[in-house]
PyMOL commands that place a pseudoatom at each C-alpha (Angstrom):
pseudoatom trace, name=CA, resn=MET, resi=1, chain=A, elem=C, hetatm=0, pos=[25.754, -12.829, 5.531]
pseudoatom trace, name=CA, resn=ARG, resi=2, chain=A, elem=C, hetatm=0, pos=[22.988, -10.467, 4.675]
pseudoatom trace, name=CA, resn=ILE, resi=3, chain=A, elem=C, hetatm=0, pos=[19.218, -11.572, 5.149]
pseudoatom trace, name=CA, resn=GLU, resi=4, chain=A, elem=C, hetatm=0, pos=[15.931, -10.280, 4.066]
pseudoatom trace, name=CA, resn=ILE, resi=5, chain=A, elem=C, hetatm=0, pos=[12.615, -11.222, 5.828]
pseudoatom trace, name=CA, resn=GLY, resi=6, chain=A, elem=C, hetatm=0, pos=[9.331, -9.696, 5.731]
pseudoatom trace, name=CA, resn=LYS, resi=7, chain=A, elem=C, hetatm=0, pos=[10.756, -6.322, 5.567]
pseudoatom trace, name=CA, resn=PHE, resi=8, chain=A, elem=C, hetatm=0, pos=[13.250, -6.667, 8.130]
pseudoatom trace, name=CA, resn=VAL, resi=9, chain=A, elem=C, hetatm=0, pos=[16.842, -6.889, 6.613]
pseudoatom trace, name=CA, resn=LEU, resi=10, chain=A, elem=C, hetatm=0, pos=[19.774, -8.526, 9.354]
pseudoatom trace, name=CA, resn=GLU, resi=11, chain=A, elem=C, hetatm=0, pos=[23.219, -9.069, 8.656]
pseudoatom trace, name=CA, resn=VAL, resi=12, chain=A, elem=C, hetatm=0, pos=[23.658, -12.591, 10.590]
pseudoatom trace, name=CA, resn=ASP, resi=13, chain=A, elem=C, hetatm=0, pos=[26.452, -14.950, 11.444]
pseudoatom trace, name=CA, resn=SER, resi=14, chain=A, elem=C, hetatm=0, pos=[24.922, -18.233, 10.057]
pseudoatom trace, name=CA, resn=GLU, resi=15, chain=A, elem=C, hetatm=0, pos=[27.962, -19.905, 11.096]
pseudoatom trace, name=CA, resn=ARG, resi=16, chain=A, elem=C, hetatm=0, pos=[28.471, -19.160, 14.585]
pseudoatom trace, name=CA, resn=THR, resi=17, chain=A, elem=C, hetatm=0, pos=[24.219, -19.155, 15.024]
pseudoatom trace, name=CA, resn=LYS, resi=18, chain=A, elem=C, hetatm=0, pos=[24.933, -22.953, 13.742]
pseudoatom trace, name=CA, resn=ARG, resi=19, chain=A, elem=C, hetatm=0, pos=[27.980, -23.638, 16.075]
pseudoatom trace, name=CA, resn=THR, resi=20, chain=A, elem=C, hetatm=0, pos=[25.669, -22.372, 19.019]
pseudoatom trace, name=CA, resn=TYR, resi=21, chain=A, elem=C, hetatm=0, pos=[22.911, -24.475, 18.364]
pseudoatom trace, name=CA, resn=LEU, resi=22, chain=A, elem=C, hetatm=0, pos=[25.051, -27.689, 17.889]
pseudoatom trace, name=CA, resn=GLU, resi=23, chain=A, elem=C, hetatm=0, pos=[25.988, -26.849, 21.860]
pseudoatom trace, name=CA, resn=ILE, resi=24, chain=A, elem=C, hetatm=0, pos=[22.594, -27.079, 22.655]
pseudoatom trace, name=CA, resn=GLN, resi=25, chain=A, elem=C, hetatm=0, pos=[20.980, -30.542, 23.938]
pseudoatom trace, name=CA, resn=LYS, resi=26, chain=A, elem=C, hetatm=0, pos=[17.466, -29.833, 23.145]
pseudoatom trace, name=CA, resn=GLY, resi=27, chain=A, elem=C, hetatm=0, pos=[14.917, -27.188, 22.984]
pseudoatom trace, name=CA, resn=ASN, resi=28, chain=A, elem=C, hetatm=0, pos=[12.162, -26.210, 25.111]
pseudoatom trace, name=CA, resn=ALA, resi=29, chain=A, elem=C, hetatm=0, pos=[9.370, -27.698, 23.826]
pseudoatom trace, name=CA, resn=GLU, resi=30, chain=A, elem=C, hetatm=0, pos=[11.065, -30.991, 23.824]
pseudoatom trace, name=CA, resn=ARG, resi=31, chain=A, elem=C, hetatm=0, pos=[12.290, -30.805, 27.247]
pseudoatom trace, name=CA, resn=CYS, resi=32, chain=A, elem=C, hetatm=0, pos=[9.095, -29.601, 28.349]
pseudoatom trace, name=CA, resn=GLY, resi=33, chain=A, elem=C, hetatm=0, pos=[7.161, -32.444, 26.706]
pseudoatom trace, name=CA, resn=CYS, resi=34, chain=A, elem=C, hetatm=0, pos=[3.386, -31.220, 27.813]
pseudoatom trace, name=CA, resn=VAL, resi=35, chain=A, elem=C, hetatm=0, pos=[0.955, -31.932, 25.279]
pseudoatom trace, name=CA, resn=TYR, resi=36, chain=A, elem=C, hetatm=0, pos=[0.628, -28.657, 23.611]
pseudoatom trace, name=CA, resn=CYS, resi=37, chain=A, elem=C, hetatm=0, pos=[4.732, -28.970, 22.901]
pseudoatom trace, name=CA, resn=ARG, resi=38, chain=A, elem=C, hetatm=0, pos=[4.441, -32.074, 21.624]
pseudoatom trace, name=CA, resn=ASN, resi=39, chain=A, elem=C, hetatm=0, pos=[1.893, -30.542, 19.098]
pseudoatom trace, name=CA, resn=TYR, resi=40, chain=A, elem=C, hetatm=0, pos=[3.887, -27.738, 18.563]
pseudoatom trace, name=CA, resn=LEU, resi=41, chain=A, elem=C, hetatm=0, pos=[7.094, -30.207, 17.433]
pseudoatom trace, name=CA, resn=ALA, resi=42, chain=A, elem=C, hetatm=0, pos=[4.843, -32.344, 15.070]
pseudoatom trace, name=CA, resn=ALA, resi=43, chain=A, elem=C, hetatm=0, pos=[3.570, -29.344, 13.485]
pseudoatom trace, name=CA, resn=PHE, resi=44, chain=A, elem=C, hetatm=0, pos=[5.598, -26.503, 12.934]
pseudoatom trace, name=CA, resn=GLU, resi=45, chain=A, elem=C, hetatm=0, pos=[7.415, -27.631, 10.094]
pseudoatom trace, name=CA, resn=GLN, resi=46, chain=A, elem=C, hetatm=0, pos=[4.342, -28.756, 7.984]
pseudoatom trace, name=CA, resn=CYS, resi=47, chain=A, elem=C, hetatm=0, pos=[2.539, -25.141, 8.621]
pseudoatom trace, name=CA, resn=PHE, resi=48, chain=A, elem=C, hetatm=0, pos=[5.128, -22.667, 9.329]
pseudoatom trace, name=CA, resn=PRO, resi=49, chain=A, elem=C, hetatm=0, pos=[5.341, -20.718, 5.952]
pseudoatom trace, name=CA, resn=ASP, resi=50, chain=A, elem=C, hetatm=0, pos=[8.497, -21.719, 3.658]
pseudoatom trace, name=CA, resn=GLU, resi=51, chain=A, elem=C, hetatm=0, pos=[10.101, -18.574, 3.918]
pseudoatom trace, name=CA, resn=VAL, resi=52, chain=A, elem=C, hetatm=0, pos=[10.201, -19.040, 7.927]
pseudoatom trace, name=CA, resn=LEU, resi=53, chain=A, elem=C, hetatm=0, pos=[11.774, -22.261, 7.569]
pseudoatom trace, name=CA, resn=LYS, resi=54, chain=A, elem=C, hetatm=0, pos=[14.397, -21.122, 4.436]
pseudoatom trace, name=CA, resn=PHE, resi=55, chain=A, elem=C, hetatm=0, pos=[15.302, -18.435, 7.061]
pseudoatom trace, name=CA, resn=PHE, resi=56, chain=A, elem=C, hetatm=0, pos=[16.038, -20.345, 9.706]
pseudoatom trace, name=CA, resn=SER, resi=57, chain=A, elem=C, hetatm=0, pos=[18.167, -23.012, 7.448]
pseudoatom trace, name=CA, resn=ASN, resi=58, chain=A, elem=C, hetatm=0, pos=[19.898, -19.773, 5.832]
pseudoatom trace, name=CA, resn=ALA, resi=59, chain=A, elem=C, hetatm=0, pos=[20.722, -18.228, 9.544]
pseudoatom trace, name=CA, resn=GLY, resi=60, chain=A, elem=C, hetatm=0, pos=[21.968, -21.302, 11.054]
pseudoatom trace, name=CA, resn=ILE, resi=61, chain=A, elem=C, hetatm=0, pos=[18.746, -21.696, 13.313]
pseudoatom trace, name=CA, resn=ASP, resi=62, chain=A, elem=C, hetatm=0, pos=[18.063, -25.120, 14.640]
pseudoatom trace, name=CA, resn=PRO, resi=63, chain=A, elem=C, hetatm=0, pos=[14.391, -25.359, 14.266]
pseudoatom trace, name=CA, resn=LYS, resi=64, chain=A, elem=C, hetatm=0, pos=[13.541, -28.123, 16.813]
pseudoatom trace, name=CA, resn=LYS, resi=65, chain=A, elem=C, hetatm=0, pos=[15.703, -26.209, 19.302]
pseudoatom trace, name=CA, resn=ASP, resi=66, chain=A, elem=C, hetatm=0, pos=[13.713, -23.517, 20.548]
pseudoatom trace, name=CA, resn=ALA, resi=67, chain=A, elem=C, hetatm=0, pos=[13.917, -21.395, 23.336]
pseudoatom trace, name=CA, resn=GLU, resi=68, chain=A, elem=C, hetatm=0, pos=[10.543, -20.772, 24.869]
pseudoatom trace, name=CA, resn=VAL, resi=69, chain=A, elem=C, hetatm=0, pos=[7.179, -21.881, 22.978]
pseudoatom trace, name=CA, resn=TYR, resi=70, chain=A, elem=C, hetatm=0, pos=[3.987, -21.660, 24.533]
pseudoatom trace, name=CA, resn=GLU, resi=71, chain=A, elem=C, hetatm=0, pos=[0.443, -22.115, 23.643]
pseudoatom trace, name=CA, resn=LEU, resi=72, chain=A, elem=C, hetatm=0, pos=[-2.011, -19.504, 23.816]
pseudoatom trace, name=CA, resn=GLY, resi=73, chain=A, elem=C, hetatm=0, pos=[-5.668, -21.481, 23.534]
pseudoatom trace, name=CA, resn=GLU, resi=74, chain=A, elem=C, hetatm=0, pos=[-7.968, -22.220, 21.121]
pseudoatom trace, name=CA, resn=ILE, resi=75, chain=A, elem=C, hetatm=0, pos=[-9.086, -19.687, 18.211]
pseudoatom trace, name=CA, resn=ALA, resi=76, chain=A, elem=C, hetatm=0, pos=[-11.243, -22.026, 16.291]
pseudoatom trace, name=CA, resn=THR, resi=77, chain=A, elem=C, hetatm=0, pos=[-11.732, -25.841, 16.090]
pseudoatom trace, name=CA, resn=GLY, resi=78, chain=A, elem=C, hetatm=0, pos=[-8.745, -27.446, 15.667]
pseudoatom trace, name=CA, resn=ILE, resi=79, chain=A, elem=C, hetatm=0, pos=[-6.726, -24.320, 15.638]
pseudoatom trace, name=CA, resn=ARG, resi=80, chain=A, elem=C, hetatm=0, pos=[-4.458, -23.116, 18.425]
pseudoatom trace, name=CA, resn=LEU, resi=81, chain=A, elem=C, hetatm=0, pos=[-2.587, -19.904, 18.561]
pseudoatom trace, name=CA, resn=TYR, resi=82, chain=A, elem=C, hetatm=0, pos=[1.088, -20.858, 19.766]
pseudoatom trace, name=CA, resn=GLY, resi=83, chain=A, elem=C, hetatm=0, pos=[3.779, -17.828, 20.564]
pseudoatom trace, name=CA, resn=GLY, resi=84, chain=A, elem=C, hetatm=0, pos=[7.776, -18.727, 20.486]
pseudoatom trace, name=CA, resn=GLU, resi=85, chain=A, elem=C, hetatm=0, pos=[11.253, -17.922, 20.407]
pseudoatom trace, name=CA, resn=TYR, resi=86, chain=A, elem=C, hetatm=0, pos=[14.476, -18.709, 18.545]
pseudoatom trace, name=CA, resn=TYR, resi=87, chain=A, elem=C, hetatm=0, pos=[17.815, -17.073, 18.620]
pseudoatom trace, name=CA, resn=LEU, resi=88, chain=A, elem=C, hetatm=0, pos=[20.669, -16.029, 16.206]
pseudoatom trace, name=CA, resn=TRP, resi=89, chain=A, elem=C, hetatm=0, pos=[23.581, -13.699, 16.038]
pseudoatom trace, name=CA, resn=GLY, resi=90, chain=A, elem=C, hetatm=0, pos=[22.972, -10.604, 14.265]
pseudoatom trace, name=CA, resn=VAL, resi=91, chain=A, elem=C, hetatm=0, pos=[22.316, -7.321, 13.469]
pseudoatom trace, name=CA, resn=ILE, resi=92, chain=A, elem=C, hetatm=0, pos=[19.300, -5.346, 12.654]
pseudoatom trace, name=CA, resn=ILE, resi=93, chain=A, elem=C, hetatm=0, pos=[19.659, -3.639, 9.434]
pseudoatom trace, name=CA, resn=THR, resi=94, chain=A, elem=C, hetatm=0, pos=[16.517, -2.435, 8.487]
pseudoatom trace, name=CA, resn=LYS, resi=95, chain=A, elem=C, hetatm=0, pos=[13.570, -2.416, 11.318]
pseudoatom trace, name=CA, resn=PRO, resi=96, chain=A, elem=C, hetatm=0, pos=[10.142, -2.058, 10.715]
pseudoatom trace, name=CA, resn=ASN, resi=97, chain=A, elem=C, hetatm=0, pos=[7.435, -0.828, 13.032]
pseudoatom trace, name=CA, resn=GLY, resi=98, chain=A, elem=C, hetatm=0, pos=[5.516, -3.727, 14.688]
pseudoatom trace, name=CA, resn=LYS, resi=99, chain=A, elem=C, hetatm=0, pos=[4.761, -7.577, 13.993]
pseudoatom trace, name=CA, resn=GLN, resi=100, chain=A, elem=C, hetatm=0, pos=[5.837, -8.802, 10.296]
pseudoatom trace, name=CA, resn=VAL, resi=101, chain=A, elem=C, hetatm=0, pos=[2.598, -10.589, 8.744]
pseudoatom trace, name=CA, resn=LEU, resi=102, chain=A, elem=C, hetatm=0, pos=[3.497, -13.140, 6.334]
pseudoatom trace, name=CA, resn=SER, resi=103, chain=A, elem=C, hetatm=0, pos=[0.394, -15.080, 6.256]
pseudoatom trace, name=CA, resn=LYS, resi=104, chain=A, elem=C, hetatm=0, pos=[-2.753, -14.945, 8.110]
pseudoatom trace, name=CA, resn=ARG, resi=105, chain=A, elem=C, hetatm=0, pos=[-1.791, -17.543, 10.656]
pseudoatom trace, name=CA, resn=PHE, resi=106, chain=A, elem=C, hetatm=0, pos=[1.779, -16.464, 10.899]
pseudoatom trace, name=CA, resn=LYS, resi=107, chain=A, elem=C, hetatm=0, pos=[3.641, -13.148, 12.497]
pseudoatom trace, name=CA, resn=PHE, resi=108, chain=A, elem=C, hetatm=0, pos=[7.053, -12.613, 13.655]
pseudoatom trace, name=CA, resn=GLU, resi=109, chain=A, elem=C, hetatm=0, pos=[9.168, -9.715, 15.036]
pseudoatom trace, name=CA, resn=PHE, resi=110, chain=A, elem=C, hetatm=0, pos=[13.241, -9.571, 15.982]
pseudoatom trace, name=CA, resn=SER, resi=111, chain=A, elem=C, hetatm=0, pos=[14.237, -7.648, 18.711]
pseudoatom trace, name=CA, resn=GLN, resi=112, chain=A, elem=C, hetatm=0, pos=[16.933, -8.216, 22.046]
pseudoatom trace, name=CA, resn=PRO, resi=113, chain=A, elem=C, hetatm=0, pos=[17.166, -11.278, 23.774]
pseudoatom trace, name=CA, resn=SER, resi=114, chain=A, elem=C, hetatm=0, pos=[14.605, -12.119, 26.523]
pseudoatom trace, name=CA, resn=ILE, resi=115, chain=A, elem=C, hetatm=0, pos=[15.448, -14.155, 29.600]
pseudoatom trace, name=CA, resn=LEU, resi=116, chain=A, elem=C, hetatm=0, pos=[14.315, -16.782, 28.153]
pseudoatom trace, name=CA, resn=ALA, resi=117, chain=A, elem=C, hetatm=0, pos=[17.155, -17.116, 25.845]
pseudoatom trace, name=CA, resn=GLN, resi=118, chain=A, elem=C, hetatm=0, pos=[19.437, -20.221, 26.072]
pseudoatom trace, name=CA, resn=ASP, resi=119, chain=A, elem=C, hetatm=0, pos=[22.453, -19.751, 28.338]
pseudoatom trace, name=CA, resn=GLN, resi=120, chain=A, elem=C, hetatm=0, pos=[24.349, -19.872, 24.870]
pseudoatom trace, name=CA, resn=PHE, resi=121, chain=A, elem=C, hetatm=0, pos=[22.745, -16.834, 23.463]
pseudoatom trace, name=CA, resn=GLN, resi=122, chain=A, elem=C, hetatm=0, pos=[23.153, -14.657, 26.780]
pseudoatom trace, name=CA, resn=SER, resi=123, chain=A, elem=C, hetatm=0, pos=[25.740, -12.403, 25.461]
pseudoatom trace, name=CA, resn=GLU, resi=124, chain=A, elem=C, hetatm=0, pos=[26.304, -9.569, 22.978]
pseudoatom trace, name=CA, resn=GLY, resi=125, chain=A, elem=C, hetatm=0, pos=[25.279, -9.665, 19.751]
pseudoatom trace, name=CA, resn=SER, resi=126, chain=A, elem=C, hetatm=0, pos=[22.269, -11.890, 20.003]
pseudoatom trace, name=CA, resn=LEU, resi=127, chain=A, elem=C, hetatm=0, pos=[18.797, -11.311, 18.297]
pseudoatom trace, name=CA, resn=ARG, resi=128, chain=A, elem=C, hetatm=0, pos=[15.408, -12.826, 19.021]
pseudoatom trace, name=CA, resn=PHE, resi=129, chain=A, elem=C, hetatm=0, pos=[12.778, -14.439, 16.654]
pseudoatom trace, name=CA, resn=GLU, resi=130, chain=A, elem=C, hetatm=0, pos=[9.655, -14.019, 18.548]
pseudoatom trace, name=CA, resn=PHE, resi=131, chain=A, elem=C, hetatm=0, pos=[6.680, -15.558, 16.672]
pseudoatom trace, name=CA, resn=ASN, resi=132, chain=A, elem=C, hetatm=0, pos=[2.562, -16.176, 16.769]
pseudoatom trace, name=CA, resn=ALA, resi=133, chain=A, elem=C, hetatm=0, pos=[1.626, -18.949, 14.988]
pseudoatom trace, name=CA, resn=GLU, resi=134, chain=A, elem=C, hetatm=0, pos=[-1.746, -20.561, 14.512]
pseudoatom trace, name=CA, resn=LEU, resi=135, chain=A, elem=C, hetatm=0, pos=[-1.362, -24.013, 14.034]
pseudoatom trace, name=CA, resn=PRO, resi=136, chain=A, elem=C, hetatm=0, pos=[-3.591, -27.284, 13.560]
pseudoatom trace, name=CA, resn=TRP, resi=137, chain=A, elem=C, hetatm=0, pos=[-4.336, -29.724, 16.534]
pseudoatom trace, name=CA, resn=ILE, resi=138, chain=A, elem=C, hetatm=0, pos=[-2.369, -32.787, 14.819]
pseudoatom trace, name=CA, resn=LEU, resi=139, chain=A, elem=C, hetatm=0, pos=[-1.708, -35.416, 17.777]
pseudoatom trace, name=CA, resn=VAL, resi=140, chain=A, elem=C, hetatm=0, pos=[-3.755, -38.434, 17.698]
pseudoatom trace, name=CA, resn=ASN, resi=141, chain=A, elem=C, hetatm=0, pos=[-5.736, -39.424, 20.917]
pseudoatom trace, name=CA, resn=GLU, resi=142, chain=A, elem=C, hetatm=0, pos=[-4.454, -36.742, 22.662]
pseudoatom trace, name=CA, resn=ASN, resi=143, chain=A, elem=C, hetatm=0, pos=[-6.773, -33.991, 23.357]
pseudoatom trace, name=CA, resn=ALA, resi=144, chain=A, elem=C, hetatm=0, pos=[-5.898, -30.408, 24.561]
for i in range(1, 144): cmd.bond("trace and resi %d" % i, "trace and resi %d" % (i + 1))
show_as sticks, trace
zoom trace
């Protein structure tokens, strides 16, 4: 299936990606469970751009099963910068230079897998979706 997001054009095997995510029990943020990861899990679905959530759905990515999420600090009162990685099966057809900006609070790019990929994606043909997102602190009674 051909999918466009930002200026990237990908050929994605969404069925294989979906099947692979079924093999993964939990994402790294859920396994970690620290306050930053819990905030990410509480915030991302309501704060990621619709274009990204639609891409995840079309590509077969389970957004709750990240390979890695990390918090990079508070950048404004109540706003924290996060980074992370998700994986899928596919090929980059068109690759623009640098990270793509979907909003002032969300940037992403696709590249070859890192060592952080889940075991199920550690083979030829997987792609890394790497992002930076500014997310609000939404956990109640838990301060970072």
